[in-house]
OpenMM code with the backbone's topology and positions (N, CA, C; nanometers):
from openmm import Vec3, app, unit

residues = "UNK UNK UNK UNK UNK UNK UNK UNK UNK UNK UNK UNK UNK UNK UNK UNK UNK UNK UNK UNK UNK UNK UNK UNK UNK UNK UNK UNK UNK UNK UNK UNK UNK UNK UNK UNK UNK UNK UNK UNK UNK UNK UNK UNK UNK UNK UNK UNK UNK UNK UNK UNK UNK UNK UNK UNK UNK UNK UNK UNK UNK UNK UNK UNK UNK UNK UNK UNK UNK UNK UNK UNK UNK UNK UNK UNK UNK UNK UNK UNK UNK UNK UNK UNK UNK UNK UNK UNK UNK UNK UNK UNK UNK UNK UNK UNK UNK UNK UNK UNK UNK UNK UNK UNK UNK UNK UNK UNK UNK UNK UNK UNK UNK UNK UNK UNK UNK UNK UNK UNK UNK UNK UNK UNK UNK UNK UNK UNK UNK UNK UNK UNK UNK UNK UNK UNK UNK UNK UNK UNK UNK UNK UNK".split()
positions = [
    Vec3(5.1582, -0.9031, -5.8859),
    Vec3(5.2681, -0.9401, -5.7497),
    Vec3(5.3061, -0.9317, -5.6592),
    Vec3(5.2448, -0.8297, -5.5651),
    Vec3(5.2892, -0.8329, -5.4799),
    Vec3(5.1377, -0.8071, -5.3324),
    Vec3(5.0347, -0.8365, -5.4394),
    Vec3(4.8781, -0.9188, -5.3515),
    Vec3(4.9724, -1.0675, -5.3564),
    Vec3(5.0690, -1.1728, -5.4670),
    Vec3(5.0186, -1.2399, -5.4073),
    Vec3(5.1586, -1.3183, -5.2834),
    Vec3(5.2345, -1.2462, -5.2681),
    Vec3(5.3146, -1.2203, -5.1835),
    Vec3(5.3452, -1.2528, -5.0519),
    Vec3(5.1776, -1.1044, -5.0673),
    Vec3(5.1560, -1.0962, -4.8710),
    Vec3(5.0750, -1.1660, -4.8883),
    Vec3(5.0250, -1.2625, -4.9555),
    Vec3(4.8470, -1.3365, -4.9090),
    Vec3(5.0266, -1.4834, -4.8647),
    Vec3(5.1101, -1.5545, -4.9230),
    Vec3(5.1918, -1.6324, -4.8843),
    Vec3(5.2616, -1.5559, -4.7775),
    Vec3(5.2788, -1.4933, -4.6682),
    Vec3(5.3284, -1.4174, -4.6031),
    Vec3(5.2716, -1.4062, -4.4988),
    Vec3(5.0840, -1.3926, -4.5519),
    Vec3(5.0157, -1.4081, -4.4542),
    Vec3(4.9555, -1.5514, -4.3765),
    Vec3(4.9561, -1.6371, -4.5049),
    Vec3(4.9504, -1.8011, -4.4655),
    Vec3(5.0756, -1.8722, -4.3938),
    Vec3(5.1920, -1.8039, -4.4296),
    Vec3(5.2572, -1.8216, -4.3901),
    Vec3(5.3007, -1.8054, -4.2283),
    Vec3(5.2746, -1.7118, -4.1479),
    Vec3(5.2135, -1.6786, -4.0294),
    Vec3(5.1162, -1.7286, -3.9627),
    Vec3(5.0473, -1.7700, -3.9921),
    Vec3(4.9115, -1.8181, -3.9473),
    Vec3(4.9131, -1.9848, -3.9278),
    Vec3(5.0062, -2.0430, -4.0607),
    Vec3(5.0283, -2.1534, -3.9762),
    Vec3(5.1411, -2.2217, -3.8780),
    Vec3(5.2800, -2.0900, -3.9254),
    Vec3(5.3292, -2.1026, -3.7566),
    Vec3(5.3005, -2.0676, -3.6961),
    Vec3(5.1978, -1.9852, -3.6391),
    Vec3(5.0891, -1.9815, -3.5240),
    Vec3(5.0345, -2.0744, -3.4665),
    Vec3(4.9744, -2.1810, -3.5645),
    Vec3(4.8918, -2.2798, -3.4944),
    Vec3(4.9980, -2.4189, -3.5068),
    Vec3(5.0911, -2.4102, -3.5204),
    Vec3(5.2040, -2.4521, -3.5341),
    Vec3(5.2793, -2.4374, -3.3357),
    Vec3(5.2381, -2.4007, -3.3103),
    Vec3(5.3276, -2.3780, -3.2385),
    Vec3(5.2780, -2.3541, -3.0196),
    Vec3(5.1762, -2.4179, -3.0224),
    Vec3(5.0767, -2.4352, -2.9247),
    Vec3(5.0797, -2.3757, -2.7828),
    Vec3(5.1854, -2.2393, -2.7736),
    Vec3(5.2442, -2.2878, -2.5671),
    Vec3(5.3429, -2.3118, -2.5869),
    Vec3(5.4096, -2.2972, -2.4533),
    Vec3(5.5405, -2.2849, -2.4597),
    Vec3(5.5885, -2.4566, -2.3411),
    Vec3(5.4425, -2.4234, -2.2412),
    Vec3(5.3826, -2.5937, -2.1581),
    Vec3(5.4803, -2.7057, -2.2816),
    Vec3(5.3194, -2.6236, -2.3919),
    Vec3(5.3959, -2.8610, -2.4385),
    Vec3(5.4817, -2.8164, -2.5057),
    Vec3(5.5191, -2.7271, -2.5528),
    Vec3(5.6950, -2.8254, -2.6819),
    Vec3(5.7679, -2.8352, -2.5458),
    Vec3(5.7719, -2.8111, -2.3829),
    Vec3(5.8443, -2.8886, -2.3252),
    Vec3(5.8032, -2.9097, -2.2475),
    Vec3(5.6670, -2.9782, -2.2390),
    Vec3(5.5880, -3.0841, -2.1597),
    Vec3(5.6973, -3.2848, -2.2259),
    Vec3(5.7149, -3.2966, -2.2865),
    Vec3(5.8406, -3.4243, -2.2953),
    Vec3(5.8932, -3.4552, -2.2565),
    Vec3(6.0480, -3.2811, -2.2526),
    Vec3(6.1605, -3.2661, -2.1716),
    Vec3(6.1397, -3.2584, -1.9812),
    Vec3(6.0332, -3.2492, -1.9936),
    Vec3(6.0263, -3.2771, -1.8922),
    Vec3(5.9404, -3.3767, -1.8218),
    Vec3(5.9328, -3.4000, -1.8716),
    Vec3(5.8902, -3.5957, -1.8062),
    Vec3(5.9878, -3.6273, -1.8305),
    Vec3(6.0492, -3.7063, -1.9344),
    Vec3(6.1268, -3.6957, -1.8833),
    Vec3(6.2090, -3.7055, -1.7462),
    Vec3(6.2834, -3.6301, -1.7358),
    Vec3(6.3846, -3.5275, -1.6465),
    Vec3(6.3184, -3.5745, -1.5075),
    Vec3(6.1467, -3.6407, -1.5222),
    Vec3(6.0703, -3.7334, -1.4162),
    Vec3(6.0961, -3.8078, -1.3877),
    Vec3(6.0863, -3.8826, -1.4925),
    Vec3(6.1644, -4.0588, -1.5479),
    Vec3(6.2884, -4.0599, -1.5071),
    Vec3(6.3790, -3.9894, -1.5201),
    Vec3(6.5137, -3.9704, -1.4433),
    Vec3(6.5469, -3.9958, -1.3324),
    Vec3(6.5347, -3.8629, -1.2576),
    Vec3(6.4580, -3.8860, -1.1198),
    Vec3(6.4327, -3.9969, -1.0187),
    Vec3(6.3368, -4.0273, -1.0643),
    Vec3(6.2022, -4.1137, -1.0324),
    Vec3(6.3292, -4.2585, -1.0210),
    Vec3(6.4098, -4.2732, -1.0928),
    Vec3(6.4413, -4.4327, -1.1812),
    Vec3(6.5723, -4.3891, -1.1323),
    Vec3(6.6494, -4.2793, -1.1482),
    Vec3(6.8220, -4.3498, -1.1234),
    Vec3(6.8079, -4.1955, -1.0213),
    Vec3(6.8356, -4.1131, -0.9689),
    Vec3(6.8742, -3.9613, -0.8894),
    Vec3(6.8590, -4.0281, -0.7795),
    Vec3(6.6758, -4.0569, -0.7560),
    Vec3(6.6339, -4.0626, -0.6282),
    Vec3(6.6938, -4.2094, -0.5229),
    Vec3(6.6776, -4.3104, -0.6172),
    Vec3(6.7571, -4.4083, -0.5547),
    Vec3(6.9045, -4.4277, -0.5034),
    Vec3(6.9800, -4.3305, -0.6071),
    Vec3(7.0962, -4.2881, -0.5712),
    Vec3(7.1183, -4.2180, -0.4650),
    Vec3(7.0759, -4.1601, -0.4234),
    Vec3(7.1018, -4.0266, -0.3712),
    Vec3(7.0465, -4.1764, -0.1458),
    Vec3(6.9927, -4.2134, -0.1978),
    Vec3(6.9166, -4.3262, -0.0754),
    Vec3(6.9638, -4.4363, -0.0632),
    Vec3(7.0959, -4.4044, -0.1271),
    Vec3(7.2609, -4.5306, -0.1080),
    Vec3(7.3178, -4.4977, -0.0359),
    Vec3(7.3137, -4.4045, -0.1389),
    Vec3(7.3749, -4.2739, -0.0516),
    Vec3(7.4080, -4.2701, 0.0735),
    Vec3(7.2911, -4.2290, 0.0911),
    Vec3(7.2657, -4.1442, 0.2672),
    Vec3(7.2852, -4.2785, 0.3532),
    Vec3(7.2498, -4.4057, 0.2986),
    Vec3(7.2155, -4.5026, 0.3629),
    Vec3(7.3209, -4.5875, 0.4119),
    Vec3(7.4765, -4.5655, 0.3247),
    Vec3(7.5782, -4.6155, 0.3533),
    Vec3(7.6727, -4.4996, 0.4367),
    Vec3(7.6568, -4.3389, 0.4083),
    Vec3(7.6489, -4.2428, 0.5278),
    Vec3(7.6577, -4.2804, 0.6220),
    Vec3(7.5478, -4.3430, 0.6479),
    Vec3(7.4922, -4.3112, 0.8249),
    Vec3(7.5753, -4.4568, 0.8563),
    Vec3(7.6054, -4.5783, 0.7400),
    Vec3(7.6631, -4.6859, 0.8320),
    Vec3(7.8027, -4.6321, 0.8785),
    Vec3(7.8876, -4.5836, 0.7490),
    Vec3(8.0474, -4.5995, 0.8090),
    Vec3(7.9415, -4.5290, 0.9677),
    Vec3(7.8533, -4.3572, 0.9301),
    Vec3(7.9560, -4.3138, 1.1041),
    Vec3(7.9229, -4.3662, 1.1532),
    Vec3(7.7923, -4.4816, 1.1556),
    Vec3(7.7733, -4.5437, 1.3128),
    Vec3(7.8915, -4.6764, 1.3164),
    Vec3(7.9658, -4.7447, 1.2182),
    Vec3(8.0892, -4.7695, 1.2452),
    Vec3(8.1019, -4.8412, 1.3479),
    Vec3(8.1767, -4.9724, 1.4104),
    Vec3(8.1989, -4.9577, 1.4738),
    Vec3(8.2855, -5.1017, 1.5125),
    Vec3(8.3757, -5.0749, 1.6278),
    Vec3(8.5374, -5.2306, 1.6447),
    Vec3(8.4645, -5.3446, 1.6332),
    Vec3(8.5397, -5.4062, 1.5314),
    Vec3(8.4866, -5.5562, 1.5057),
    Vec3(8.3730, -5.5314, 1.4208),
    Vec3(8.3428, -5.4677, 1.3140),
    Vec3(8.2850, -5.4880, 1.2146),
    Vec3(8.3815, -5.4827, 1.0785),
    Vec3(8.2956, -5.5980, 0.9959),
    Vec3(8.3254, -5.6480, 0.8788),
    Vec3(8.3116, -5.5069, 0.7926),
    Vec3(8.4011, -5.4840, 0.6416),
    Vec3(8.4190, -5.3533, 0.5310),
    Vec3(8.4504, -5.4701, 0.4819),
    Vec3(8.4351, -5.3819, 0.3493),
    Vec3(8.4781, -5.4183, 0.2384),
    Vec3(8.4634, -5.2220, 0.1768),
    Vec3(8.6133, -5.2474, 0.1313),
    Vec3(8.6727, -5.1733, 0.0595),
    Vec3(8.6161, -5.1213, -0.0890),
    Vec3(8.6656, -4.9734, -0.1333),
    Vec3(8.6686, -4.9754, -0.2549),
    Vec3(8.7607, -5.0348, -0.3459),
    Vec3(8.8600, -5.0884, -0.3176),
    Vec3(8.9721, -5.1297, -0.3988),
    Vec3(8.8852, -5.3192, -0.3644),
    Vec3(8.8160, -5.3436, -0.2771),
    Vec3(8.7615, -5.4585, -0.2781),
    Vec3(8.8788, -5.5806, -0.1649),
    Vec3(8.9218, -5.5046, -0.0519),
    Vec3(8.9730, -5.5387, 0.0287),
    Vec3(8.8458, -5.5536, 0.1788),
    Vec3(8.8645, -5.6835, 0.1621),
    Vec3(8.7348, -5.7497, 0.2880),
    Vec3(8.8885, -5.7380, 0.4071),
    Vec3(8.8176, -5.6892, 0.5244),
    Vec3(8.8524, -5.6451, 0.6753),
    Vec3(8.8040, -5.6380, 0.8016),
    Vec3(8.8332, -5.7071, 0.8430),
    Vec3(8.7863, -5.6417, 1.0608),
    Vec3(8.8279, -5.5136, 1.1033),
    Vec3(8.7227, -5.3988, 1.0579),
    Vec3(8.7345, -5.2954, 1.1793),
    Vec3(8.8623, -5.3877, 1.2930),
    Vec3(8.9582, -5.1947, 1.3269),
    Vec3(8.9905, -5.2798, 1.5037),
    Vec3(8.9613, -5.1177, 1.5553),
    Vec3(8.9849, -5.0045, 1.5292),
    Vec3(8.9938, -4.9097, 1.5491),
    Vec3(8.8952, -4.8270, 1.4603),
    Vec3(8.8112, -4.6963, 1.4961),
    Vec3(8.7604, -4.6194, 1.4591),
    Vec3(8.7911, -4.5125, 1.5240),
    Vec3(8.8616, -4.3820, 1.3707),
    Vec3(8.8524, -4.2135, 1.4565),
    Vec3(8.8080, -4.1111, 1.3635),
    Vec3(8.8171, -4.0132, 1.3893),
    Vec3(8.7389, -3.9230, 1.2868),
    Vec3(8.7125, -3.9464, 1.1437),
    Vec3(8.8853, -3.9557, 1.0668),
    Vec3(8.8510, -3.9495, 1.0347),
    Vec3(8.8980, -4.1431, 0.9311),
    Vec3(8.9068, -4.2205, 0.9944),
    Vec3(9.0641, -4.2874, 0.9160),
    Vec3(8.9218, -4.3963, 0.9731),
    Vec3(9.0084, -4.5093, 0.9358),
    Vec3(8.9701, -4.6890, 1.0135),
    Vec3(9.0936, -4.7417, 1.0353),
    Vec3(9.0545, -4.8178, 1.0973),
    Vec3(9.2190, -4.9037, 1.0526),
    Vec3(9.1687, -5.0553, 1.0447),
    Vec3(9.1495, -5.1747, 0.9994),
    Vec3(9.1392, -5.3236, 0.9133),
    Vec3(9.2439, -5.3330, 0.9881),
    Vec3(9.1797, -5.4473, 0.9959),
    Vec3(9.2888, -5.5905, 1.0196),
    Vec3(9.2548, -5.7052, 0.8378),
    Vec3(9.2783, -5.6922, 0.8031),
    Vec3(9.3325, -5.7705, 0.6580),
    Vec3(9.4015, -5.9320, 0.6875),
    Vec3(9.3968, -5.9499, 0.7453),
    Vec3(9.5487, -6.0984, 0.7986),
    Vec3(9.5661, -6.0428, 0.9255),
    Vec3(9.6096, -6.1895, 0.9989),
    Vec3(9.7174, -6.1477, 1.1316),
    Vec3(9.8762, -6.1028, 1.1116),
    Vec3(9.8098, -5.9907, 1.1844),
    Vec3(9.9301, -5.9332, 1.2063),
    Vec3(9.9484, -5.8174, 1.0173),
    Vec3(9.8609, -5.8249, 0.9319),
    Vec3(9.8046, -5.6937, 0.8649),
    Vec3(9.7227, -5.6255, 0.8746),
    Vec3(9.7451, -5.5247, 0.9425),
    Vec3(9.6331, -5.4490, 0.9653),
    Vec3(9.6746, -5.2316, 0.8783),
    Vec3(9.5656, -5.2608, 0.7967),
    Vec3(9.5427, -5.0843, 0.6846),
    Vec3(9.4694, -5.0483, 0.7567),
    Vec3(9.4779, -4.9062, 0.7168),
    Vec3(9.3943, -4.7175, 0.7647),
    Vec3(9.4068, -4.7179, 0.6350),
    Vec3(9.2274, -4.6917, 0.6709),
    Vec3(9.2104, -4.5979, 0.5574),
    Vec3(9.1064, -4.5336, 0.5951),
    Vec3(9.0328, -4.4031, 0.5339),
    Vec3(8.9678, -4.3187, 0.4618),
    Vec3(8.8375, -4.3450, 0.5179),
    Vec3(8.7242, -4.3266, 0.5529),
    Vec3(8.6362, -4.3484, 0.6188),
    Vec3(8.5900, -4.3631, 0.4113),
    Vec3(8.6342, -4.2640, 0.3897),
    Vec3(8.5421, -4.3045, 0.1867),
    Vec3(8.5774, -4.3554, 0.1842),
    Vec3(8.6618, -4.4485, 0.1768),
    Vec3(8.7162, -4.4880, 0.0967),
    Vec3(8.6304, -4.6676, 0.1314),
    Vec3(8.5104, -4.6875, 0.2205),
    Vec3(8.5059, -4.7552, 0.2363),
    Vec3(8.3059, -4.8305, 0.1980),
    Vec3(8.3423, -4.9210, 0.0880),
    Vec3(8.1675, -4.9744, -0.0096),
    Vec3(8.1215, -5.0454, 0.0822),
    Vec3(8.1362, -5.1119, 0.2117),
    Vec3(7.9489, -5.0813, 0.2670),
    Vec3(8.0071, -5.1604, 0.4286),
    Vec3(7.9813, -5.1965, 0.4708),
    Vec3(7.9747, -5.2136, 0.6476),
    Vec3(7.8878, -5.3343, 0.6450),
    Vec3(7.9116, -5.4624, 0.6496),
    Vec3(7.8868, -5.5192, 0.7176),
    Vec3(7.8690, -5.5741, 0.8975),
    Vec3(7.8314, -5.5047, 0.9568),
    Vec3(7.7531, -5.5316, 1.0789),
    Vec3(7.7859, -5.6815, 1.1751),
    Vec3(7.8275, -5.7173, 1.2936),
    Vec3(7.8869, -5.8754, 1.3455),
    Vec3(7.7536, -5.8810, 1.4326),
    Vec3(7.6411, -5.8305, 1.3568),
    Vec3(7.5244, -5.8640, 1.3947),
    Vec3(7.4284, -5.8791, 1.3030),
    Vec3(7.4783, -5.8445, 1.2500),
    Vec3(7.4292, -5.8735, 0.9947),
    Vec3(7.4158, -6.0002, 0.9348),
    Vec3(7.5086, -6.1201, 1.0284),
    Vec3(7.5003, -6.2508, 0.9702),
    Vec3(7.5429, -6.3080, 1.1157),
    Vec3(7.4740, -6.4549, 1.0737),
    Vec3(7.4537, -6.5343, 1.1431),
    Vec3(7.6347, -6.5630, 1.1811),
    Vec3(7.7228, -6.6296, 1.2669),
    Vec3(7.8411, -6.6779, 1.2913),
    Vec3(7.8871, -6.8351, 1.1864),
    Vec3(7.8810, -6.8319, 1.1044),
    Vec3(7.9480, -7.0027, 1.0117),
    Vec3(7.9653, -7.0340, 1.1391),
    Vec3(8.0181, -7.2076, 1.1294),
    Vec3(8.1244, -7.2784, 1.1977),
    Vec3(8.2238, -7.2751, 1.1608),
    Vec3(8.3509, -7.2206, 1.2293),
    Vec3(8.4504, -7.2719, 1.1967),
    Vec3(8.4424, -7.4318, 1.1623),
    Vec3(8.5849, -7.4071, 1.0337),
    Vec3(8.5238, -7.6088, 0.9741),
    Vec3(8.7437, -7.6277, 1.0336),
    Vec3(8.6823, -7.6920, 1.0687),
    Vec3(8.8764, -7.8358, 1.0440),
    Vec3(8.9188, -7.8436, 0.9319),
    Vec3(9.0814, -7.8316, 0.9433),
    Vec3(9.0977, -7.9280, 0.7898),
    Vec3(9.0973, -8.0963, 0.7494),
    Vec3(8.9855, -8.1143, 0.6648),
    Vec3(8.9925, -8.2356, 0.6423),
    Vec3(9.1259, -8.3180, 0.6139),
    Vec3(9.1493, -8.4191, 0.6771),
    Vec3(9.2587, -8.5249, 0.7000),
    Vec3(9.1287, -8.6320, 0.5718),
    Vec3(9.2563, -8.6609, 0.4537),
    Vec3(9.1933, -8.7445, 0.4048),
    Vec3(9.3467, -8.7716, 0.3935),
    Vec3(9.3168, -8.9426, 0.3519),
    Vec3(9.4039, -9.1164, 0.3285),
    Vec3(9.4988, -9.0998, 0.3007),
    Vec3(9.5170, -9.0269, 0.1304),
    Vec3(9.5792, -8.9183, 0.0386),
    Vec3(9.7240, -8.8305, 0.1389),
    Vec3(9.7462, -8.9388, 0.2650),
    Vec3(9.8839, -8.7798, 0.2385),
    Vec3(9.9537, -8.8437, 0.3011),
    Vec3(10.0910, -8.7726, 0.2263),
    Vec3(10.1838, -8.7676, 0.1373),
    Vec3(10.3255, -8.8048, 0.2362),
    Vec3(10.2937, -8.8323, 0.3254),
    Vec3(10.4188, -8.9460, 0.3757),
    Vec3(10.4560, -8.8262, 0.5557),
    Vec3(10.4523, -8.7432, 0.5319),
    Vec3(10.5439, -8.5938, 0.5647),
    Vec3(10.5239, -8.5212, 0.7271),
    Vec3(10.3878, -8.5815, 0.7391),
    Vec3(10.3426, -8.6056, 0.8656),
    Vec3(10.2907, -8.4323, 0.9225),
    Vec3(10.3265, -8.3899, 0.7585),
    Vec3(10.3082, -8.1897, 0.7907),
    Vec3(10.0459, -8.1921, 0.8586),
    Vec3(10.0774, -8.1431, 0.8377),
    Vec3(9.9417, -8.1396, 0.8836),
    Vec3(9.8709, -7.9797, 0.8630),
    Vec3(9.7750, -7.9827, 0.7670),
    Vec3(9.7196, -7.8006, 0.7139),
    Vec3(9.6902, -7.7367, 0.8524),
    Vec3(9.7788, -7.6448, 0.8811),
    Vec3(9.7529, -7.5954, 0.9319),
    Vec3(9.7118, -7.4185, 0.9603),
    Vec3(9.6685, -7.4169, 0.7251),
    Vec3(9.7296, -7.3217, 0.7324),
    Vec3(9.5115, -7.2469, 0.7698),
    Vec3(9.4756, -7.3494, 0.7954),
    Vec3(9.2987, -7.2439, 0.8585),
    Vec3(9.3606, -7.1888, 0.9973),
    Vec3(9.4280, -7.2197, 1.1391),
    Vec3(9.4283, -7.2497, 1.2613),
    Vec3(9.4942, -7.0586, 1.2325),
    Vec3(9.5884, -7.0668, 1.1495),
    Vec3(9.6579, -6.9846, 1.1374),
    Vec3(9.6160, -6.8087, 1.0818),
    Vec3(9.5063, -6.8277, 1.0197),
    Vec3(9.4030, -6.6925, 1.0114),
    Vec3(9.3387, -6.7014, 1.0801),
    Vec3(9.2404, -6.5274, 1.1275),
    Vec3(9.2350, -6.4750, 1.1718),
    Vec3(9.0748, -6.5706, 1.1575),
    Vec3(8.9255, -6.5797, 1.2079),
    Vec3(8.8500, -6.5485, 1.1863),
    Vec3(8.6978, -6.5442, 1.1569),
    Vec3(8.7981, -6.4494, 1.0211),
    Vec3(8.7137, -6.3720, 0.9811),
    Vec3(8.6587, -6.4801, 0.8636),
    Vec3(8.6209, -6.4906, 0.8039),
    Vec3(8.5209, -6.5020, 0.6816),
    Vec3(8.4602, -6.4489, 0.5251),
    Vec3(8.4875, -6.4385, 0.4260),
    Vec3(8.4495, -6.3703, 0.3494),
    Vec3(8.3266, -6.3988, 0.3294),
    Vec3(8.2672, -6.3596, 0.2815),
    Vec3(8.0672, -6.3906, 0.2000),
    Vec3(8.1426, -6.4596, 0.0593),
    Vec3(8.1065, -6.5360, 0.0288),
    Vec3(8.0649, -6.6302, -0.1128),
    Vec3(7.9420, -6.5927, -0.1580),
] * unit.nanometer
topology = app.Topology()
chain = topology.addChain("A")
for resn in residues:
    res = topology.addResidue(resn, chain)
    for name in ("N", "CA", "C"):
        topology.addAtom(name, app.Element.getBySymbol(name[0]), res)
């Protein structure tokens, strides 16, 4: 009985050593997955953050911005840690620079021609014109 136990023990150890094959081969799939995640997820996100950080630092008066909360506006003043954004006539909001999600420069897109309100024949007879377009500033949101 002692001999059979010894034989089983030796064969089990021989099979265990052959299966291990070294430390690098067992970690190779894990290393490969990390490399794929780095090039597909981590690196592009870091590049996007770096680009946004440089755009926020180069932001100047007159640039159009979109905040992280989705507010569109025109930069009226830039301070060290914050910016003041004009969102409507006589409405200015001060934001931290970190809350700016997108910076759209003045010269990044061609200016769109201002559209005048169209007059139609189906007037209600009140004689009032639609002056909402003239009361608003020239900031036009991206569609």
